[in-house]
TIMI-980453 format. One line per 4 residues: number of its first residue (from 1); their letters; for each residue x, z, y of N, C-alpha, C. Coordinates in pm, whole numbers, plus 50000, padded with zeros to 5 digits. Each point is the difference from the previous one (the first is absolute). Layout:
# TIMI-980453
NUM) A) X/Z/Y/X/Z/Y/X/Z/Y ~ ...
This chain:
# TIMI-980453
1) FALS) 52275/49490/49484/49903/50099/49960/49952/50103/50119 ~ 49855/49989/49984/49938/50056/50142/50004/50153/50009 ~ 50046/50078/49901/49982/50149/50025/50093/50066/50071 ~ 50015/49961/50142/50065/50062/50096/49916/50010/50124
5) SGSE) 50021/50112/50067/49914/50015/50125/49996/49877/50106 ~ 49897/49964/50049/49991/49894/50078/49976/49870/49951 ~ 50020/49955/49874/49977/49904/49912/49851/49966/49984 ~ 49961/49884/49975/49853/49956/49971/49985/49983/49848
9) IFLV) 49880/50026/49967/49964/49976/49854/49858/49966/49992 ~ 49944/49921/49909/49875/49949/49992/49921/50101/49899 ~ 49902/50069/50036/49939/50080/49879/49864/49948/49977 ~ 49983/49969/49878/49878/49932/49937/49942/50082/49886
13) TQKD) 49884/50017/49983/49942/50077/49891/49984/49914/49876 ~ 50025/50067/49892/49995/49933/49863/49835/50015/49971 ~ 49953/49904/49930/49861/50008/49939/49980/50097/49900 ~ 50113/50015/49902/49994/50085/49890/50133/50081/50015
17) IASE) 49999/50131/50036/50113/50078/50032/50080/50033/49871 ~ 49929/49973/49857/50071/50028/49891/50115/49893/49981 ~ 49985/49887/50056/50100/49865/49977/50128/50047/50043 ~ 50100/49995/49902/50137/50027/50051/50055/49900/50068
21) DPGA) 49989/49871/49977/50062/49888/50036/49893/49906/50067 ~ 49930/50027/50127/49883/49901/50031/50059/49874/50049 ~ 49928/49892/49966/50017/49865/50065/49898/49990/50134 ~ 50007/49881/50032/49924/49987/50140/49850/49994/49984
25) EELY) 49953/49980/49868/49850/49984/49972/49962/50157/49981 ~ 50097/50096/49989/49954/50144/49979/50029/50062/50135 ~ 50019/49938/50106/50004/50070/50121/49891/49950/50105 ~ 49947/50086/50086/49909/49965/50087/50078/49896/50093
29) PVGV) 49918/49905/50053/50070/49895/50082/50029/50039/50149 ~ 49949/50130/50044/50035/50052/50137/50077/50116/49996 ~ 50093/50029/50086/50080/50125/50002/50053/50034/50138 ~ 50078/50088/50010/50052/50043/50129/50152/49977/50024
33) ICEI) 50050/49949/50094/50137/50008/50032/50025/50113/50073 ~ 50094/50085/49956/50031/50142/50030/50159/50002/50036 ~ 50005/50095/50101/50146/50049/50028/50023/50137/49925 ~ 50114/49990/49938/50031/50136/49937/50049/50096/50094
37) KQVL) 49943/50105/50002/50044/50113/50095/50112/50092/49935 ~ 49964/50045/49877/50082/50087/49921/49996/49989/49851 ~ 50098/50006/49927/50003/49992/49851/50055/50137/49944 ~ 49938/50059/49907/50043/50119/49924/50015/49966/49857
41) FAPD) 50126/50011/49956/50016/49953/49857/50002/50150/49912 ~ 49948/49978/49876/49981/50090/49913/50162/50043/49960 ~ 50030/50133/49941/50147/50024/49979/50048/49890/49885 ~ 49913/49952/49928/50076/49900/49900/50005/49869/50057
45) HKSA) 49951/49972/50117/50013/49872/50081/49933/49884/49911 ~ 49907/50032/49916/49916/49901/49925/49865/49984/50060 ~ 49966/50085/50098/49862/49989/50073/50044/50033/50154 ~ 49900/49962/50089/50023/50033/50126/49856/49988/50069
49) KASV) 49991/50078/50113/49857/50011/50072/50059/49946/50142 ~ 49909/49913/50047/50030/49935/50138/49888/50027/50086 ~ 50038/50046/50129/49894/50008/50113/50012/49863/50080 ~ 49875/49943/50007/49996/49865/50075/49907/50001/50105
53) YGKS) 50012/49892/50092/49920/49971/50109/49952/49860/49985 ~ 49872/49997/49989/49929/49863/49979/50013/49914/50115 ~ 50046/49895/50021/50010/49925/50105/49895/49893/50013 ~ 49978/49915/49899/49902/49908/50003/49964/49952/49850
57) RAKL) 49879/49926/50004/49963/49957/49872/50055/49876/49973 ~ 50012/49953/49876/50063/49874/49946/49919/49966/49880 ~ 50007/49862/49989/49940/49939/49877/50110/49969/49903 ~ 49994/50039/49877/50103/49949/49903/49960/49855/49960
61) LHLE) 50102/49923/50035/49988/49853/49960/50047/49978/49842 ~ 50115/50053/49977/50060/49994/49858/50128/50086/49988 ~ 50007/50025/49870/50133/50085/49972/50123/49881/49993 ~ 50099/50036/50047/50116/49924/50007/50116/50036/49896
65) SSEP) 49990/50132/49980/50093/50059/49902/49956/50130/49942 ~ 50049/50038/49887/49956/50132/49947/50139/50089/49967 ~ 50112/49946/50009/50120/50070/49973/50086/50017/50128 ~ 50049/50110/50036/49989/50126/49940/49851/50072/50040
69) YLQA) 49937/49945/50079/49872/50041/50037/49915/49885/50049 ~ 49873/50018/50029/49906/49898/50036/50033/49957/50148 ~ 50013/49866/50006/50009/49940/50140/49892/49907/50006 ~ 49955/49976/50119/49881/49941/50020/50000/49903/50139
73) ALRP) 49932/49901/50000/49965/49922/50121/49873/50047/50049 ~ 50004/50039/50128/49879/50061/50072/49969/49915/50106 ~ 49857/50020/50041/49945/49939/50139/49947/50112/50079 ~ 50056/50038/50109/49933/50117/50086/49850/49960/50026
77) MKEK) 49909/50092/50004/49862/49983/50033/49982/50042/50150 ~ 49949/49920/50075/49973/50026/50141/49870/50079/50004 ~ 49996/50094/50098/49860/50060/50018/49912/49943/50100 ~ 49880/49970/49977/49909/49932/50094/49970/50085/50112
81) KTAK) 49996/49947/50106/49979/50069/50146/49858/50002/50000 ~ 49931/50099/50057/49869/50032/50020/49958/49912/50119 ~ 49889/49932/49983/49933/49905/50110/49946/50091/50103 ~ 50002/49970/50131/49956/50069/50093/49849/50045/49992
85) TDED) 49946/49915/49941/49845/50031/49977/49983/50103/49897 ~ 50096/50044/49918/49990/50096/49902/50046/50138/50036 ~ 50043/49998/50131/50086/50141/50036/49899/50125/49994 ~ 49873/49988/50037/49921/50111/49988/49957/50031/49851
89) YEKA) 49984/49916/49909/49988/50014/49871/50113/50069/49942 ~ 50125/49950/50038/50136/50052/49951/50008/50156/50035 ~ 49966/50038/50125/50015/50137/50034/49894/50079/49926 ~ 49889/49948/49973/49903/50084/49919/50037/50019/49866
93) LVRQ) 50068/49889/49940/50050/50013/49852/50115/50110/50008 ~ 50082/50005/50097/50118/50093/50012/49941/50138/49999 ~ 49897/50015/50081/49945/50123/50028/49936/50057/49852 ~ 49916/49910/49936/49938/50024/49878/50101/50027/49886
97) CRNQ) 50101/49932/50001/50106/50009/49872/50063/50134/50043 ~ 50043/50020/50110/50078/50150/50035/49904/50098/49945 ~ 49851/50000/50047/49931/50106/49961/49970/50018/49853 ~ 49989/49890/49945/49972/49996/49833/50119/50051/49934
101) FINY) 50129/49969/50055/50106/50056/49924/50025/50140/50031 ~ 49961/50054/50117/49989/50141/50012/49908/50070/49908 ~ 49887/49934/49999/49891/50055/49920/50029/49994/49841 ~ 50078/49906/49967/50060/49975/49854/50081/50115/49972
105) IETA) 50105/50032/50094/50090/50106/49981/49912/50133/49984 ~ 49903/50026/50093/49938/50124/49988/49912/50015/49880 ~ 49923/49909/49975/49915/49995/49887/50057/50002/49861 ~ 50100/49892/49988/50046/49996/49866/50122/50106/49981
109) GKKP) 50042/50073/50106/50113/50097/49978/50128/49938/49972 ~ 50009/49876/50040/50114/49928/49960/50109/49964/50121 ~ 50025/50097/50065/50095/49989/50120/50125/49943/49959 ~ 50030/49886/50049/50130/49927/49936/50130/50097/50051
113) QDLD) 50108/49999/49913/50111/50069/50046/50056/49968/50109 ~ 49996/49844/50020/50066/49932/50118/49926/50000/50121 ~ 49865/50058/50007/49936/49986/50111/50074/50044/50120 ~ 50000/49903/50093/50085/50015/50108/49915/49992/50120
117) ISFL) 50051/50093/50096/49906/50004/50140/50011/49867/50071 ~ 50082/49919/49969/50008/49873/50079/49892/49904/49952 ~ 49922/50045/49882/49892/49908/49970/49899/49999/50116 ~ 49977/50109/50072/49922/50019/50098/50030/49906/50113
121) DLRQ) 50125/49964/50018/50046/49917/50100/49979/49837/49971 ~ 49981/49984/49876/49975/49855/49973/49887/49950/50062 ~ 49993/49865/50033/49891/49939/50081/49970/49876/49929 ~ 50094/49916/49939/49957/49862/49943/49929/50016/49870
125) PGEI) 49905/49934/49966/49940/50003/49857/50081/49963/49907 ~ 50093/49924/49991/50088/49962/49897/50099/50131/49976 ~ 50028/50051/50108/50109/50139/49979/49936/50104/49934 ~ 49880/50020/50053/49903/50111/49951/49985/49992/49848
129) CDYI) 49949/49879/49973/49962/49963/49853/50143/50026/49919 ~ 50097/49930/50046/50120/50017/49916/50060/50134/49979 ~ 49981/50089/50099/50035/50133/49976/49910/50081/49902 ~ 49873/49982/50016/49899/50042/49910/50044/49967/49864
133) ASVL) 50005/49881/49980/50025/49957/49865/50145/50034/49930 ~ 50099/50019/50092/50119/50049/49963/50007/50160/49953 ~ 49905/50067/50042/49970/50147/49968/49902/50042/49893 ~ 49929/49881/49979/49889/50040/49906/50049/50004/49864
137) DGDY) 49931/50073/49913/50046/49995/49871/49896/49928/49904 ~ 49985/49866/50042/49887/49915/49942/50059/49910/49885 ~ 49920/49934/49947/50033/49901/49883/50077/49891/50060 ~ 50116/49960/49930/50100/49895/50062/49921/49873/50031
141) ADMQ) 49902/49957/49906/49925/49872/50037/49923/50025/50137 ~ 49945/50125/50013/49922/50004/50127/50106/49985/50116 ~ 50100/50073/49992/50100/49994/50108/50047/49876/50026 ~ 50024/49907/49895/50053/49876/50002/49903/49904/50094
145) QFLS) 49876/50032/49993/49901/49909/50066/50022/50039/50135 ~ 50043/50107/50052/50016/50028/50141/50134/49935/50041 ~ 50101/50006/49917/50142/49932/50027/49978/49838/50004 ~ 49906/49955/49932/49989/49855/49989/49921/49948/50111
149) TADP) 49929/50063/50070/49912/49969/50110/50078/49987/50137 ~ 50042/49882/50037/50062/49979/50115/49919/50014/50142 ~ 49896/49992/49995/49907/50022/50125/49963/50140/50012 ~ 50041/50066/50105/49997/50144/50018/49858/50042/50019
153) LRRI) 49899/49915/50040/49868/50044/50012/49943/49992/49862 ~ 50029/49909/49932/49936/49998/49861/50069/50123/49914 ~ 50122/50041/50027/50074/50100/49920/49935/50124/50047 ~ 49968/50038/50115/49954/50120/50042/49836/50012/49969
157) ERMC) 49936/49887/49979/49873/50014/49960/49996/50023/49855 ~ 50086/49952/49912/50022/50019/49870/50033/50165/49985 ~ 50083/50037/50087/50044/50145/49998/49880/50101/50024 ~ 49928/49946/50103/49871/50100/50026/49901/49998/49886
161) AYLS) 49978/49887/49935/49917/49991/49881/50058/50077/49881 ~ 50130/50005/49988/50067/50078/49911/49979/50151/50006 ~ 50053/50040/50123/49967/50130/50025/49865/50060/49993 ~ 49898/49915/50038/49866/50043/49999/49968/50013/49847
165) SETN) 50041/49917/49917/49978/49998/49856/50061/50130/49945 ~ 50102/50047/50045/50077/50118/49958/49939/50126/50035 ~ 49931/50015/50097/49945/50108/50067/49844/50022/49966 ~ 49932/49890/49950/49859/50009/49985/49965/50005/49853
């Protein structure tokens, strides 16, 4: 069982959060392989909160078992490298997305609790988009679109469009 510090767990979003016992068809096909950093159990030990660190995206191939918990076959998703010819475009997107996110925070008054100064140190389009998506309080289906996009340039383009729509 993965609920110990340092263990890995695959996190995937349910399409309908009301479903008590979701099957594969009720789960989004892309999730995140995470390392468990800390687990806090409720006094009754019937529920727990976990702090995790996302390591990589993965595609859910199929469920292998459901007892005592869901187990799945996964395929890690590789992130596409930016072509040399796209570097200037990439840098412009990074600046645009960073500025739009700061504008979103100021305009919407939605400063994320987890806003970390390290955000300003991020330089890769995929990392910036992933960070922003992780702290936004958006619709699960919208956030899943970011997660499912393996190409970092397409992902940050989508994030720029999303942030623009949220602030205009």
